A tleap script that builds the chain and sets N, CA, C and O, in Angstrom:
source leaprc.protein.ff14SB
mol = sequence {
  NTHR VAL PHE HIE SER ASN ASN ASP LYS GLU
  VAL GLU GLU LYS VAL LYS ASP LEU GLU ASP
  GLY LYS THR MET ASP SER GLN MET ALA ILE
  PHE SER GLY SER GLU ARG ILE TYR LYS ASP
  GLU ALA PHE THR GLY SER ASN LEU VAL ALA
  VAL PHE GLY GLY ALA GLU LEU ASP LEU THR
  HIE ALA LYS PHE THR LYS ASP THR VAL ILE
  LYS ALA PHE THR LEU PHE GLY GLY ILE ASP
  ILE ARG VAL PRO GLU ASP VAL ILE ILE LYS
  SER ARG SER ALA PHE ILE PHE GLY GLY ILE
  SER ASP ASP ARG LYS SER ASP GLN GLU LYS
  GLY LYS HIE THR ILE TYR LEU ASP ALA ALA
  GLY GLY PHE GLY GLY ILE THR ILE SER ASP
  LYS LEU LYS CLYS
}
set mol.1.N position { 0.866 -1.271 -0.091 }
set mol.1.CA position { 0.260 0.077 -0.086 }
set mol.1.C position { 1.029 1.153 -0.027 }
set mol.1.O position { 2.009 1.189 0.717 }
set mol.2.N position { 0.645 2.251 -0.877 }
set mol.2.CA position { 1.183 3.537 -0.979 }
set mol.2.C position { 0.386 4.602 -0.200 }
set mol.2.O position { -0.814 4.718 -0.447 }
set mol.3.N position { 0.934 5.333 0.661 }
set mol.3.CA position { 0.056 6.327 1.223 }
set mol.3.C position { 0.534 7.665 0.742 }
set mol.3.O position { 1.737 7.897 0.625 }
set mol.4.N position { -0.435 8.585 0.451 }
set mol.4.CA position { -0.087 9.868 -0.110 }
set mol.4.C position { -0.267 11.012 0.907 }
set mol.4.O position { -1.015 10.874 1.874 }
set mol.5.N position { 0.416 12.125 0.680 }
set mol.5.CA position { 0.422 13.009 1.710 }
set mol.5.C position { -0.585 14.134 0.802 }
set mol.5.O position { -1.045 13.884 -0.312 }
set mol.6.N position { -0.783 15.344 1.525 }
set mol.6.CA position { -1.559 16.364 1.129 }
set mol.6.C position { -0.569 17.150 -0.058 }
set mol.6.O position { -1.006 17.920 -0.913 }
set mol.7.N position { 0.774 16.778 0.106 }
set mol.7.CA position { 1.514 17.557 -0.712 }
set mol.7.C position { 2.173 16.965 -2.003 }
set mol.7.O position { 2.878 17.638 -2.755 }
set mol.8.N position { 1.906 15.777 -2.169 }
set mol.8.CA position { 2.456 14.798 -3.132 }
set mol.8.C position { 2.393 15.683 -4.555 }
set mol.8.O position { 3.424 15.915 -5.185 }
set mol.9.N position { 1.259 16.089 -4.935 }
set mol.9.CA position { 0.961 16.904 -6.181 }
set mol.9.C position { 1.768 18.053 -6.399 }
set mol.9.O position { 2.481 18.193 -7.393 }
set mol.10.N position { 1.625 19.137 -5.183 }
set mol.10.CA position { 2.368 20.341 -5.215 }
set mol.10.C position { 4.015 20.010 -5.353 }
set mol.10.O position { 4.742 20.560 -6.181 }
set mol.11.N position { 4.456 19.003 -4.379 }
set mol.11.CA position { 5.928 18.501 -4.391 }
set mol.11.C position { 6.378 18.157 -6.063 }
set mol.11.O position { 7.295 18.651 -6.719 }
set mol.12.N position { 5.588 17.354 -6.370 }
set mol.12.CA position { 6.092 16.653 -7.733 }
set mol.12.C position { 6.223 17.724 -8.795 }
set mol.12.O position { 7.146 17.672 -9.608 }
set mol.13.N position { 5.193 18.830 -8.811 }
set mol.13.CA position { 5.189 19.910 -9.745 }
set mol.13.C position { 6.294 20.560 -9.378 }
set mol.13.O position { 6.998 20.810 -10.357 }
set mol.14.N position { 6.793 20.987 -8.221 }
set mol.14.CA position { 7.803 21.922 -7.971 }
set mol.14.C position { 9.167 21.208 -8.246 }
set mol.14.O position { 10.074 21.836 -8.792 }
set mol.15.N position { 9.303 20.054 -7.918 }
set mol.15.CA position { 10.482 19.483 -8.261 }
set mol.15.C position { 10.891 19.585 -9.732 }
set mol.15.O position { 12.003 19.907 -10.150 }
set mol.16.N position { 9.709 19.226 -10.514 }
set mol.16.CA position { 9.963 19.280 -11.824 }
set mol.16.C position { 10.407 20.883 -12.440 }
set mol.16.O position { 11.386 21.083 -13.159 }
set mol.17.N position { 9.623 21.739 -12.059 }
set mol.17.CA position { 9.925 22.949 -11.990 }
set mol.17.C position { 11.555 23.475 -11.719 }
set mol.17.O position { 12.352 23.900 -12.556 }
set mol.18.N position { 11.700 23.329 -10.571 }
set mol.18.CA position { 12.914 23.708 -9.883 }
set mol.18.C position { 14.334 23.003 -10.418 }
set mol.18.O position { 15.423 23.567 -10.514 }
set mol.19.N position { 14.030 21.663 -10.728 }
set mol.19.CA position { 15.479 21.077 -10.975 }
set mol.19.C position { 15.885 21.202 -12.502 }
set mol.19.O position { 16.933 20.775 -12.988 }
set mol.20.N position { 14.823 21.893 -13.200 }
set mol.20.CA position { 15.208 21.978 -14.604 }
set mol.20.C position { 16.374 22.819 -14.773 }
set mol.20.O position { 16.279 23.934 -14.260 }
set mol.21.N position { 17.549 22.517 -15.431 }
set mol.21.CA position { 18.762 23.186 -15.597 }
set mol.21.C position { 19.437 23.935 -14.546 }
set mol.21.O position { 20.183 24.900 -14.707 }
set mol.22.N position { 19.028 23.282 -13.250 }
set mol.22.CA position { 19.746 23.836 -12.153 }
set mol.22.C position { 21.040 22.993 -11.587 }
set mol.22.O position { 20.931 21.767 -11.580 }
set mol.23.N position { 22.035 23.479 -11.200 }
set mol.23.CA position { 22.912 22.632 -10.707 }
set mol.23.C position { 22.756 22.119 -9.148 }
set mol.23.O position { 22.412 22.909 -8.269 }
set mol.24.N position { 23.003 20.905 -8.912 }
set mol.24.CA position { 22.691 20.578 -7.631 }
set mol.24.C position { 23.593 19.813 -7.086 }
set mol.24.O position { 24.053 18.930 -7.809 }
set mol.25.N position { 24.025 19.907 -5.883 }
set mol.25.CA position { 25.049 19.218 -5.202 }
set mol.25.C position { 24.585 17.837 -5.262 }
set mol.25.O position { 23.388 17.603 -5.423 }
set mol.26.N position { 25.610 16.729 -5.123 }
set mol.26.CA position { 25.548 15.325 -4.990 }
set mol.26.C position { 26.206 15.047 -3.826 }
set mol.26.O position { 27.266 15.590 -3.515 }
set mol.27.N position { 25.523 14.067 -3.033 }
set mol.27.CA position { 26.177 13.407 -1.756 }
set mol.27.C position { 25.938 11.882 -1.943 }
set mol.27.O position { 24.753 11.547 -1.934 }
set mol.28.N position { 26.795 10.976 -2.098 }
set mol.28.CA position { 26.706 9.434 -1.853 }
set mol.28.C position { 27.420 9.101 -0.682 }
set mol.28.O position { 28.490 9.597 -0.328 }
set mol.29.N position { 26.540 7.934 0.093 }
set mol.29.CA position { 27.352 7.268 1.082 }
set mol.29.C position { 26.814 5.867 0.739 }
set mol.29.O position { 25.618 5.634 0.560 }
set mol.30.N position { 27.835 4.921 0.659 }
set mol.30.CA position { 27.616 3.663 0.110 }
set mol.30.C position { 28.546 2.876 0.974 }
set mol.30.O position { 29.742 3.168 0.966 }
set mol.31.N position { 28.115 1.938 1.691 }
set mol.31.CA position { 28.785 1.305 2.806 }
set mol.31.C position { 29.787 2.314 3.495 }
set mol.31.O position { 30.859 1.847 3.882 }
set mol.32.N position { 29.585 3.366 3.640 }
set mol.32.CA position { 30.333 4.770 4.384 }
set mol.32.C position { 29.323 5.619 4.781 }
set mol.32.O position { 28.107 5.425 4.762 }
set mol.33.N position { 30.087 6.784 5.220 }
set mol.33.CA position { 29.370 8.181 5.669 }
set mol.33.C position { 29.860 9.185 4.985 }
set mol.33.O position { 31.023 9.259 4.588 }
set mol.34.N position { 28.825 10.159 4.788 }
set mol.34.CA position { 29.098 11.418 3.978 }
set mol.34.C position { 28.312 12.631 4.709 }
set mol.34.O position { 27.130 12.661 5.052 }
set mol.35.N position { 29.230 13.541 4.836 }
set mol.35.CA position { 28.763 14.767 5.692 }
set mol.35.C position { 29.049 16.101 4.522 }
set mol.35.O position { 30.034 16.192 3.789 }
set mol.36.N position { 27.974 16.994 4.595 }
set mol.36.CA position { 28.113 18.235 3.960 }
set mol.36.C position { 27.572 19.355 4.741 }
set mol.36.O position { 26.363 19.315 4.967 }
set mol.37.N position { 28.346 20.492 5.261 }
set mol.37.CA position { 27.954 21.488 5.771 }
set mol.37.C position { 28.046 22.683 4.933 }
set mol.37.O position { 29.049 22.902 4.254 }
set mol.38.N position { 27.036 23.460 4.956 }
set mol.38.CA position { 26.975 24.689 4.324 }
set mol.38.C position { 27.193 25.869 5.256 }
set mol.38.O position { 26.432 26.060 6.204 }
set mol.39.N position { 28.236 26.671 4.994 }
set mol.39.CA position { 28.686 27.824 5.977 }
set mol.39.C position { 28.645 28.894 5.347 }
set mol.39.O position { 29.652 29.192 4.704 }
set mol.40.N position { 27.440 29.837 5.327 }
set mol.40.CA position { 27.301 31.102 4.632 }
set mol.40.C position { 27.439 30.800 3.005 }
set mol.40.O position { 27.902 31.698 2.302 }
set mol.41.N position { 27.080 29.666 2.463 }
set mol.41.CA position { 27.050 29.355 0.916 }
set mol.41.C position { 25.480 29.278 0.505 }
set mol.41.O position { 24.585 28.900 1.260 }
set mol.42.N position { 25.335 29.666 -0.705 }
set mol.42.CA position { 24.105 29.362 -1.193 }
set mol.42.C position { 23.544 27.978 -1.535 }
set mol.42.O position { 24.111 27.344 -2.425 }
set mol.43.N position { 22.681 27.548 -1.026 }
set mol.43.CA position { 22.176 26.303 -1.204 }
set mol.43.C position { 21.219 26.347 -2.516 }
set mol.43.O position { 20.257 27.111 -2.593 }
set mol.44.N position { 21.559 25.521 -3.442 }
set mol.44.CA position { 20.827 25.409 -4.612 }
set mol.44.C position { 19.924 24.119 -4.800 }
set mol.44.O position { 18.982 24.143 -5.592 }
set mol.45.N position { 20.213 23.063 -4.098 }
set mol.45.CA position { 19.530 21.853 -4.110 }
set mol.45.C position { 20.540 20.850 -4.068 }
set mol.45.O position { 21.717 21.077 -4.352 }
set mol.46.N position { 20.028 19.583 -3.667 }
set mol.46.CA position { 20.917 18.524 -3.428 }
set mol.46.C position { 20.177 17.243 -3.790 }
set mol.46.O position { 18.967 17.071 -3.645 }
set mol.47.N position { 21.212 16.202 -4.369 }
set mol.47.CA position { 20.759 14.977 -4.565 }
set mol.47.C position { 21.533 14.177 -3.648 }
set mol.47.O position { 22.754 14.131 -3.791 }
set mol.48.N position { 20.820 13.386 -2.496 }
set mol.48.CA position { 21.459 12.524 -1.695 }
set mol.48.C position { 20.974 10.971 -1.759 }
set mol.48.O position { 19.798 10.663 -1.950 }
set mol.49.N position { 22.090 9.973 -1.563 }
set mol.49.CA position { 22.115 8.758 -1.631 }
set mol.49.C position { 22.784 8.161 -0.444 }
set mol.49.O position { 23.935 8.446 -0.115 }
set mol.50.N position { 22.000 7.304 0.197 }
set mol.50.CA position { 22.704 6.452 1.476 }
set mol.50.C position { 22.198 5.084 1.250 }
set mol.50.O position { 21.032 4.761 1.473 }
set mol.51.N position { 23.324 4.107 0.695 }
set mol.51.CA position { 22.973 2.785 0.857 }
set mol.51.C position { 23.899 1.937 1.788 }
set mol.51.O position { 25.100 1.780 1.570 }
set mol.52.N position { 23.231 1.416 2.828 }
set mol.52.CA position { 24.152 0.842 3.721 }
set mol.52.C position { 25.023 1.686 4.291 }
set mol.52.O position { 26.154 1.325 4.620 }
set mol.53.N position { 24.519 3.021 4.477 }
set mol.53.CA position { 25.622 4.023 5.012 }
set mol.53.C position { 24.562 5.101 5.637 }
set mol.53.O position { 23.368 4.928 5.879 }
set mol.54.N position { 25.308 6.179 5.809 }
set mol.54.CA position { 24.580 7.535 6.374 }
set mol.54.C position { 25.180 8.813 5.603 }
set mol.54.O position { 26.373 8.984 5.354 }
set mol.55.N position { 24.201 9.610 5.298 }
set mol.55.CA position { 24.494 10.881 4.739 }
set mol.55.C position { 23.950 11.991 5.807 }
set mol.55.O position { 22.855 11.888 6.361 }
set mol.56.N position { 24.720 12.898 5.987 }
set mol.56.CA position { 24.407 14.120 6.781 }
set mol.56.C position { 24.431 15.387 5.882 }
set mol.56.O position { 25.421 15.646 5.198 }
set mol.57.N position { 23.258 16.217 5.898 }
set mol.57.CA position { 23.325 17.488 5.140 }
set mol.57.C position { 22.959 18.591 6.207 }
set mol.57.O position { 21.802 18.685 6.616 }
set mol.58.N position { 23.970 19.429 6.653 }
set mol.58.CA position { 23.561 20.558 7.490 }
set mol.58.C position { 23.345 22.011 6.807 }
set mol.58.O position { 24.307 22.633 6.356 }
set mol.59.N position { 22.260 22.424 6.767 }
set mol.59.CA position { 21.910 23.627 5.993 }
set mol.59.C position { 21.532 24.837 7.005 }
set mol.59.O position { 20.931 25.859 6.671 }
set mol.60.N position { 22.002 24.523 8.309 }
set mol.60.CA position { 21.571 25.608 9.198 }
set mol.60.C position { 22.333 27.003 9.128 }
set mol.60.O position { 22.028 28.014 9.760 }
set mol.61.N position { 23.275 26.870 8.327 }
set mol.61.CA position { 23.910 28.321 7.893 }
set mol.61.C position { 24.037 28.462 6.621 }
set mol.61.O position { 24.842 29.277 6.169 }
set mol.62.N position { 23.278 27.706 5.840 }
set mol.62.CA position { 23.015 28.209 4.403 }
set mol.62.C position { 22.424 29.375 3.918 }
set mol.62.O position { 21.427 29.686 4.571 }
set mol.63.N position { 22.663 30.040 3.105 }
set mol.63.CA position { 21.916 30.888 2.374 }
set mol.63.C position { 20.853 30.465 1.374 }
set mol.63.O position { 21.105 29.822 0.355 }
set mol.64.N position { 19.605 30.886 1.756 }
set mol.64.CA position { 18.462 30.577 0.904 }
set mol.64.C position { 18.261 31.843 -0.055 }
set mol.64.O position { 18.369 32.933 0.506 }
set mol.65.N position { 18.025 31.844 -1.222 }
set mol.65.CA position { 17.604 33.026 -1.839 }
set mol.65.C position { 16.252 32.623 -2.556 }
set mol.65.O position { 15.419 33.495 -2.801 }
set mol.66.N position { 16.064 31.469 -2.848 }
set mol.66.CA position { 14.595 31.047 -3.303 }
set mol.66.C position { 14.304 29.615 -2.992 }
set mol.66.O position { 15.142 28.939 -2.394 }
set mol.67.N position { 13.249 29.161 -3.338 }
set mol.67.CA position { 12.760 27.724 -3.150 }
set mol.67.C position { 13.646 26.931 -3.722 }
set mol.67.O position { 14.221 27.339 -4.731 }
set mol.68.N position { 13.910 25.749 -3.240 }
set mol.68.CA position { 14.809 24.642 -4.125 }
set mol.68.C position { 14.235 23.298 -3.751 }
set mol.68.O position { 13.129 23.181 -3.226 }
set mol.69.N position { 15.084 22.226 -4.063 }
set mol.69.CA position { 14.766 20.839 -4.192 }
set mol.69.C position { 15.839 20.003 -3.511 }
set mol.69.O position { 17.025 20.314 -3.618 }
set mol.70.N position { 15.355 18.724 -2.665 }
set mol.70.CA position { 16.234 17.950 -2.279 }
set mol.70.C position { 15.591 16.767 -2.669 }
set mol.70.O position { 14.446 16.465 -2.334 }
set mol.71.N position { 16.481 15.965 -3.520 }
set mol.71.CA position { 16.014 14.505 -3.758 }
set mol.71.C position { 16.939 13.531 -3.095 }
set mol.71.O position { 18.137 13.492 -3.379 }
set mol.72.N position { 16.311 12.649 -2.104 }
set mol.72.CA position { 16.944 11.582 -1.251 }
set mol.72.C position { 16.602 10.196 -1.726 }
set mol.72.O position { 15.532 9.981 -2.295 }
set mol.73.N position { 17.450 9.296 -1.515 }
set mol.73.CA position { 17.257 7.818 -1.497 }
set mol.73.C position { 18.043 7.242 -0.674 }
set mol.73.O position { 19.271 7.332 -0.699 }
set mol.74.N position { 17.229 6.462 0.297 }
set mol.74.CA position { 18.100 5.540 1.264 }
set mol.74.C position { 17.822 4.056 1.045 }
set mol.74.O position { 16.694 3.682 0.726 }
set mol.75.N position { 18.856 3.190 1.215 }
set mol.75.CA position { 18.224 1.708 1.209 }
set mol.75.C position { 19.194 1.355 2.225 }
set mol.75.O position { 20.380 1.648 2.069 }
set mol.76.N position { 18.697 0.630 3.452 }
set mol.76.CA position { 19.626 0.061 4.404 }
set mol.76.C position { 20.366 1.245 5.085 }
set mol.76.O position { 21.427 1.027 5.670 }
set mol.77.N position { 19.865 2.419 5.027 }
set mol.77.CA position { 20.674 3.583 5.576 }
set mol.77.C position { 19.836 4.663 6.149 }
set mol.77.O position { 18.624 4.603 6.353 }
set mol.78.N position { 20.702 5.747 6.402 }
set mol.78.CA position { 19.844 6.998 6.857 }
set mol.78.C position { 20.455 8.381 6.393 }
set mol.78.O position { 21.619 8.602 6.059 }
set mol.79.N position { 19.396 9.249 6.453 }
set mol.79.CA position { 19.799 10.473 5.815 }
set mol.79.C position { 19.462 11.703 6.936 }
set mol.79.O position { 18.281 11.894 7.226 }
set mol.80.N position { 20.378 12.422 7.477 }
set mol.80.CA position { 19.985 13.305 8.323 }
set mol.80.C position { 19.999 14.943 7.659 }
set mol.80.O position { 21.063 15.378 7.218 }
set mol.81.N position { 18.927 15.670 7.632 }
set mol.81.CA position { 18.851 16.899 7.303 }
set mol.81.C position { 18.826 17.793 8.109 }
set mol.81.O position { 17.951 17.656 8.965 }
set mol.82.N position { 19.581 18.870 8.206 }
set mol.82.CA position { 19.210 19.967 9.377 }
set mol.82.C position { 19.179 20.995 8.624 }
set mol.82.O position { 19.927 21.184 7.664 }
set mol.83.N position { 18.046 21.946 9.129 }
set mol.83.CA position { 17.610 23.016 8.248 }
set mol.83.C position { 17.479 24.256 9.311 }
set mol.83.O position { 17.506 24.075 10.529 }
set mol.84.N position { 17.320 25.663 8.630 }
set mol.84.CA position { 17.207 26.633 9.701 }
set mol.84.C position { 15.774 26.431 10.133 }
set mol.84.O position { 15.027 25.568 9.669 }
set mol.85.N position { 15.467 27.303 11.058 }
set mol.85.CA position { 14.150 27.446 11.589 }
set mol.85.C position { 13.019 28.054 10.723 }
set mol.85.O position { 11.815 27.814 10.824 }
set mol.86.N position { 13.626 28.873 9.866 }
set mol.86.CA position { 12.651 29.802 9.019 }
set mol.86.C position { 12.527 29.107 7.535 }
set mol.86.O position { 12.204 29.800 6.569 }
set mol.87.N position { 12.783 27.785 7.410 }
set mol.87.CA position { 12.496 27.120 6.256 }
set mol.87.C position { 11.492 26.012 6.340 }
set mol.87.O position { 11.519 25.097 7.164 }
set mol.88.N position { 10.490 26.219 5.276 }
set mol.88.CA position { 9.540 25.310 5.201 }
set mol.88.C position { 9.858 23.779 4.579 }
set mol.88.O position { 10.678 23.786 3.660 }
set mol.89.N position { 9.457 22.812 4.861 }
set mol.89.CA position { 9.674 21.595 4.126 }
set mol.89.C position { 8.437 20.955 3.822 }
set mol.89.O position { 7.570 20.625 4.631 }
set mol.90.N position { 8.428 20.790 2.421 }
set mol.90.CA position { 7.140 20.025 1.992 }
set mol.90.C position { 7.765 18.811 1.402 }
set mol.90.O position { 8.763 18.849 0.682 }
set mol.91.N position { 7.090 17.671 1.764 }
set mol.91.CA position { 7.560 16.242 0.985 }
set mol.91.C position { 6.638 15.490 0.545 }
set mol.91.O position { 5.444 15.557 0.839 }
set mol.92.N position { 7.195 14.688 -0.234 }
set mol.92.CA position { 6.447 13.291 -0.908 }
set mol.92.C position { 7.393 12.364 -0.548 }
set mol.92.O position { 8.568 12.693 -0.387 }
set mol.93.N position { 6.928 11.032 -0.379 }
set mol.93.CA position { 7.895 9.745 0.079 }
set mol.93.C position { 7.310 8.882 -0.525 }
set mol.93.O position { 6.143 9.075 -0.866 }
set mol.94.N position { 8.018 7.598 -0.845 }
set mol.94.CA position { 7.724 6.237 -1.225 }
set mol.94.C position { 8.712 5.478 -0.382 }
set mol.94.O position { 9.883 5.424 -0.756 }
set mol.95.N position { 8.320 4.877 0.748 }
set mol.95.CA position { 9.154 4.076 1.475 }
set mol.95.C position { 8.603 2.702 1.928 }
set mol.95.O position { 7.467 2.534 2.370 }
set mol.96.N position { 9.613 1.663 1.756 }
set mol.96.CA position { 9.234 0.532 2.184 }
set mol.96.C position { 9.933 0.114 3.512 }
set mol.96.O position { 11.152 -0.044 3.578 }
set mol.97.N position { 9.113 -0.051 4.534 }
set mol.97.CA position { 9.753 -0.038 6.091 }
set mol.97.C position { 10.827 0.921 6.162 }
set mol.97.O position { 12.025 0.670 6.292 }
set mol.98.N position { 10.228 2.135 6.054 }
set mol.98.CA position { 11.014 3.241 6.553 }
set mol.98.C position { 10.347 4.533 6.075 }
set mol.98.O position { 9.376 4.447 5.323 }
set mol.99.N position { 10.865 5.870 6.512 }
set mol.99.CA position { 9.941 6.978 6.264 }
set mol.99.C position { 10.719 8.213 6.641 }
set mol.99.O position { 11.934 8.104 6.807 }
set mol.100.N position { 10.176 9.276 6.776 }
set mol.100.CA position { 10.494 10.406 7.170 }
set mol.100.C position { 10.136 10.776 8.407 }
set mol.100.O position { 8.961 10.619 8.740 }
set mol.101.N position { 11.098 11.345 9.334 }
set mol.101.CA position { 10.671 11.715 10.697 }
set mol.101.C position { 11.070 13.339 10.572 }
set mol.101.O position { 12.157 13.714 10.131 }
set mol.102.N position { 10.157 14.114 10.969 }
set mol.102.CA position { 10.278 15.639 11.208 }
set mol.102.C position { 10.463 15.852 12.509 }
set mol.102.O position { 9.549 15.448 13.227 }
set mol.103.N position { 11.503 16.441 13.109 }
set mol.103.CA position { 11.674 16.635 14.502 }
set mol.103.C position { 11.768 17.980 14.783 }
set mol.103.O position { 12.190 18.379 15.869 }
set mol.104.N position { 11.340 18.856 13.722 }
set mol.104.CA position { 11.455 20.034 13.936 }
set mol.104.C position { 10.453 20.830 14.977 }
set mol.104.O position { 9.255 20.548 14.971 }
set mol.105.N position { 10.994 21.866 15.901 }
set mol.105.CA position { 10.077 22.495 16.734 }
set mol.105.C position { 9.404 23.860 16.231 }
set mol.105.O position { 8.406 24.367 16.743 }
set mol.106.N position { 10.106 24.354 15.167 }
set mol.106.CA position { 9.778 25.647 14.707 }
set mol.106.C position { 8.400 25.609 14.213 }
set mol.106.O position { 7.930 24.517 13.895 }
set mol.107.N position { 7.599 26.828 14.099 }
set mol.107.CA position { 6.267 26.923 13.161 }
set mol.107.C position { 6.497 26.813 11.747 }
set mol.107.O position { 7.014 27.752 11.142 }
set mol.108.N position { 6.197 25.865 11.227 }
set mol.108.CA position { 6.502 25.506 9.769 }
set mol.108.C position { 5.520 26.443 8.951 }
set mol.108.O position { 5.681 26.381 7.733 }
set mol.109.N position { 4.610 27.231 9.371 }
set mol.109.CA position { 4.042 28.021 8.454 }
set mol.109.C position { 4.683 29.499 8.299 }
set mol.109.O position { 4.295 30.265 7.417 }
set mol.110.N position { 5.477 29.767 9.027 }
set mol.110.CA position { 6.089 31.083 8.788 }
set mol.110.C position { 7.550 31.089 8.185 }
set mol.110.O position { 8.320 31.990 8.519 }
set mol.111.N position { 7.903 30.209 7.400 }
set mol.111.CA position { 9.126 30.534 6.727 }
set mol.111.C position { 9.064 31.132 5.441 }
set mol.111.O position { 8.089 31.249 4.699 }
set mol.112.N position { 10.411 31.548 5.258 }
set mol.112.CA position { 10.596 32.448 4.191 }
set mol.112.C position { 10.965 31.809 2.901 }
set mol.112.O position { 10.839 32.447 1.856 }
set mol.113.N position { 11.451 30.483 2.908 }
set mol.113.CA position { 11.624 29.728 1.415 }
set mol.113.C position { 11.189 28.300 2.165 }
set mol.113.O position { 11.115 27.967 3.348 }
set mol.114.N position { 10.936 27.617 0.895 }
set mol.114.CA position { 10.403 25.989 0.810 }
set mol.114.C position { 11.708 25.251 0.246 }
set mol.114.O position { 12.440 25.635 -0.666 }
set mol.115.N position { 11.804 24.156 0.982 }
set mol.115.CA position { 12.697 23.038 0.414 }
set mol.115.C position { 11.599 22.002 -0.050 }
set mol.115.O position { 10.770 21.617 0.774 }
set mol.116.N position { 11.574 21.507 -1.445 }
set mol.116.CA position { 10.632 20.495 -1.776 }
set mol.116.C position { 11.458 19.143 -1.528 }
set mol.116.O position { 12.504 18.990 -2.158 }
set mol.117.N position { 11.101 18.329 -0.788 }
set mol.117.CA position { 11.740 17.016 -0.345 }
set mol.117.C position { 11.114 15.872 -1.135 }
set mol.117.O position { 9.953 15.557 -0.876 }
set mol.118.N position { 11.750 15.274 -2.014 }
set mol.118.CA position { 11.342 14.158 -2.828 }
set mol.118.C position { 12.217 13.039 -2.488 }
set mol.118.O position { 13.361 12.918 -2.927 }
set mol.119.N position { 11.601 12.173 -1.639 }
set mol.119.CA position { 12.237 10.848 -1.177 }
set mol.119.C position { 11.780 9.674 -1.325 }
set mol.119.O position { 10.587 9.547 -1.604 }
set mol.120.N position { 12.444 8.769 -1.204 }
set mol.120.CA position { 12.324 7.273 -1.480 }
set mol.120.C position { 13.412 6.402 -0.862 }
set mol.120.O position { 14.563 6.732 -0.574 }
set mol.121.N position { 12.737 5.075 -0.699 }
set mol.121.CA position { 13.759 4.167 -0.207 }
set mol.121.C position { 13.248 3.017 0.744 }
set mol.121.O position { 12.044 2.844 0.935 }
set mol.122.N position { 14.069 2.365 1.236 }
set mol.122.CA position { 13.478 0.995 1.812 }
set mol.122.C position { 14.467 0.615 2.904 }
set mol.122.O position { 15.682 0.681 2.722 }
set mol.123.N position { 13.900 0.206 4.067 }
set mol.123.CA position { 14.735 -0.373 5.147 }
set mol.123.C position { 15.581 0.849 5.687 }
set mol.123.O position { 16.667 0.561 6.190 }
set mol.124.N position { 15.223 2.133 5.643 }
set mol.124.CA position { 15.790 3.089 6.196 }
set mol.124.C position { 15.131 4.533 6.374 }
set mol.124.O position { 13.903 4.447 6.375 }
set mol.125.N position { 15.523 5.605 6.500 }
set mol.125.CA position { 14.770 6.750 6.744 }
set mol.125.C position { 15.530 8.160 6.787 }
set mol.125.O position { 16.753 8.262 6.882 }
set mol.126.N position { 14.866 8.953 6.726 }
set mol.126.CA position { 15.369 10.383 6.744 }
set mol.126.C position { 14.789 11.081 7.994 }
set mol.126.O position { 13.631 10.907 8.371 }
set mol.127.N position { 15.692 11.893 8.615 }
set mol.127.CA position { 15.272 12.696 9.807 }
set mol.127.C position { 15.543 13.986 9.187 }
set mol.127.O position { 16.438 14.141 8.355 }
set mol.128.N position { 14.563 15.155 9.702 }
set mol.128.CA position { 14.604 16.515 9.451 }
set mol.128.C position { 14.665 16.920 10.870 }
set mol.128.O position { 13.961 16.394 11.732 }
set mol.129.N position { 15.506 17.851 11.096 }
set mol.129.CA position { 15.637 18.591 12.378 }
set mol.129.C position { 16.194 20.146 12.027 }
set mol.129.O position { 16.712 20.427 10.946 }
set mol.130.N position { 16.009 21.039 13.053 }
set mol.130.CA position { 16.407 22.283 13.161 }
set mol.130.C position { 17.253 22.729 14.112 }
set mol.130.O position { 17.440 23.906 14.420 }
set mol.131.N position { 17.949 21.418 14.740 }
set mol.131.CA position { 18.825 21.839 15.797 }
set mol.131.C position { 20.357 21.841 15.070 }
set mol.131.O position { 20.568 21.367 13.953 }
set mol.132.N position { 21.201 22.360 15.783 }
set mol.132.CA position { 22.589 22.274 15.358 }
set mol.132.C position { 22.926 20.884 15.774 }
set mol.132.O position { 22.296 20.197 16.578 }
set mol.133.N position { 24.093 20.536 15.065 }
set mol.133.CA position { 24.966 19.297 15.398 }
set mol.133.C position { 25.554 19.571 16.684 }
set mol.133.O position { 26.057 20.664 16.945 }
set mol.134.N position { 25.499 18.518 17.573 }
set mol.134.CA position { 26.466 18.587 18.716 }
set mol.134.C position { 27.720 17.929 18.831 }
set mol.134.O position { 28.409 18.085 19.839 }
savepdb mol mol.pdb
quit
């Protein structure tokens, strides 16, 4: 059974619009770990893959000038995404024995920019938080 969220159609349309002709960072963790920290850099989007490994994407100090896309896939692995408190995340996902966990405490309706998260995988998951890494 596939469960759909209220954002599925909107995310699908925005992902198509925003990724056309755009340069997106790529991060792969296959039987390993990978970490990318943005420090006062513009974030234009990302492709994340974690297979039998883990990937971390820290956007807490990234510069957002417009809405953007994160495409993520995990299989027997995990992806951690940290975002600033003033960023909205809208997602669509397709997981088997896994999913997305949104641990943010901030008000999600008052964001300045939106990240459209297109996620899929199996036996793994994605965690979203607005906390700095300790």
